[in-house]
C-alpha positions as CSV (number, residue, x, y, z in Angstrom):
1,M,-11.4,-60.1,2.3
2,S,-12.5,-57.2,0.0
3,S,-13.4,-55.2,3.1
4,I,-9.9,-55.5,4.5
5,I,-8.4,-54.3,1.2
6,L,-10.9,-51.4,1.2
7,I,-9.8,-50.4,4.7
8,L,-6.1,-50.6,3.8
9,L,-6.7,-48.4,0.8
10,M,-8.4,-45.8,3.0
11,V,-5.5,-45.8,5.4
12,V,-3.0,-45.4,2.6
13,F,-5.1,-42.6,1.1
14,M,-5.3,-40.8,4.4
15,Y,-1.5,-41.2,4.9
16,F,-0.6,-39.7,1.6
17,F,-3.2,-36.9,1.5
18,M,-3.4,-35.9,5.2
19,I,-0.6,-37.1,7.4
20,R,2.3,-36.8,5.1
21,P,1.6,-33.1,4.1
22,Q,1.2,-32.1,7.7
23,Q,4.6,-33.7,8.6
24,K,6.2,-31.9,5.7
25,Q,4.6,-28.6,6.8
26,R,5.8,-29.1,10.4
27,K,9.4,-29.7,9.2
28,E,9.3,-26.5,7.1
29,H,8.0,-24.5,10.0
30,Q,10.7,-25.9,12.3
31,S,13.5,-25.0,9.8
32,M,12.1,-21.5,9.4
33,M,12.1,-21.1,13.2
34,S,15.7,-22.3,13.5
35,K,16.7,-19.6,11.0
36,L,14.9,-16.8,12.8
37,R,17.3,-13.9,13.7
38,P,16.9,-10.4,15.1
39,G,15.9,-8.0,12.4
40,D,13.7,-10.4,10.5
41,H,10.1,-9.2,9.7
42,V,7.5,-11.7,10.8
43,V,3.8,-12.2,10.9
44,T,2.1,-14.0,13.8
45,I,-0.8,-16.4,13.7
46,G,-2.9,-13.4,14.9
47,R,-1.8,-11.4,11.8
48,L,0.4,-9.1,13.9
49,H,3.4,-7.7,11.9
50,G,6.6,-7.0,13.7
51,V,10.4,-7.1,13.7
52,V,12.2,-9.7,15.7
53,S,14.1,-8.1,18.6
54,E,15.2,-11.2,20.5
55,V,15.0,-15.0,20.1
56,N,15.2,-17.1,23.3
57,E,15.9,-20.7,22.2
58,K,15.9,-22.0,25.8
59,E,12.4,-20.8,26.6
60,K,11.2,-21.0,23.0
61,T,10.0,-17.5,22.9
62,V,10.5,-14.5,20.5
63,T,10.3,-10.8,21.3
64,L,8.8,-8.6,18.6
65,D,9.2,-4.9,18.1
66,C,5.9,-3.6,16.9
67,E,6.5,0.2,16.4
68,G,8.2,0.6,19.7
69,I,6.0,-1.9,21.7
70,Y,7.9,-5.0,22.6
71,L,5.7,-8.2,22.8
72,T,6.8,-11.7,23.7
73,F,5.4,-14.7,21.9
74,D,6.0,-18.4,21.7
75,L,8.0,-19.5,18.7
76,V,5.0,-21.5,17.4
77,A,3.0,-18.3,17.2
78,I,5.1,-17.1,14.3
79,Q,3.2,-18.0,11.1
80,R,5.7,-16.8,8.5
81,V,9.0,-14.9,8.2
82,V,9.7,-12.2,5.7
83,S,13.5,-11.6,5.8
84,A,14.8,-8.2,6.5
85,N,16.4,-8.0,3.0
86,K,13.2,-8.6,1.2
87,A,11.3,-6.1,3.2
88,N,13.9,-3.4,2.6
89,T,14.1,-4.1,-1.1
90,S,10.3,-3.8,-1.5
91,N,10.3,-0.5,0.5
92,E,13.2,0.9,-1.6
93,T,11.5,0.3,-4.9
94,K,8.2,1.9,-4.0
95,P,9.5,5.5,-3.4
96,A,11.7,5.3,-6.6
97,D,8.6,4.4,-8.6
98,T,6.6,7.2,-7.2
99,K,9.3,9.7,-7.9
100,E,9.5,8.7,-11.6
101,A,5.7,8.7,-12.1
102,P,5.2,12.5,-11.5
103,K,8.0,13.3,-13.9
104,E,6.4,11.3,-16.6
105,E,3.0,12.8,-15.9
106,A,4.4,16.3,-15.6
107,A,5.6,16.4,-19.2
108,P,2.2,15.6,-20.8
109,Q,0.5,18.2,-18.5
110,E,3.0,20.8,-19.7
111,T,2.2,20.1,-23.3
112,K,-1.5,20.3,-22.5
113,A,-1.0,23.7,-20.9
114,E,1.0,24.8,-24.0
115,D,-1.7,23.5,-26.3
116,K,-4.3,25.4,-24.3
117,A,-2.3,28.6,-24.5
118,E,-1.9,28.2,-28.2
119,D,-5.6,27.4,-28.6
120,S,-6.6,30.5,-26.6
121,A,-4.1,32.6,-28.6
122,E,-5.7,31.3,-31.8
123,D,-9.2,31.9,-30.4
124,G,-8.1,35.5,-29.6
125,E,-6.9,36.0,-33.1
126,N,-10.1,34.6,-34.6
127,T,-12.3,36.7,-32.4
128,D,-10.2,39.8,-33.2
129,S,-10.4,39.1,-37.0
130,A,-14.2,38.4,-36.7
131,K,-14.8,41.9,-35.2
C-alpha cells in the first residue's frame, strides 16, 4: 500500500516539475510564432540573428534576411523574437549616448589644458625671477 502511494507521489511530482512546465513553454513558443511578422528581429536555435523577410504559414517556414543573404528555416528553428520596435529603440539610444559622452569629456580636457598653460606660464615667471 505504501509503495503505491510512493509511486503516485513520484508521478505527481514529475507532472508538476517536468511535464507541466514543458507544456507551458510549448504554448508560449506557439503564440510567439503566430505573432511573427516580416521586419521582426529573430534568433534561431543555432544563434543566427536575422530579420524576418517572409513567413509561410502553409509550409511552416520562415525566410530570414541576414545582411543580404536570404535563408529559409522551419518555424520551430526560431528560438526567440526581438520585435523590430525594441531593436530600433536600442540602436537609437546608443549613438545618442556616444555623442553626449565626448562633450562631457571635452570640457574637463579643456580645463586641464588651460591649467597646464597657466602652470607653464607660472613656471616661466618663476624661472625668470630666479635668474
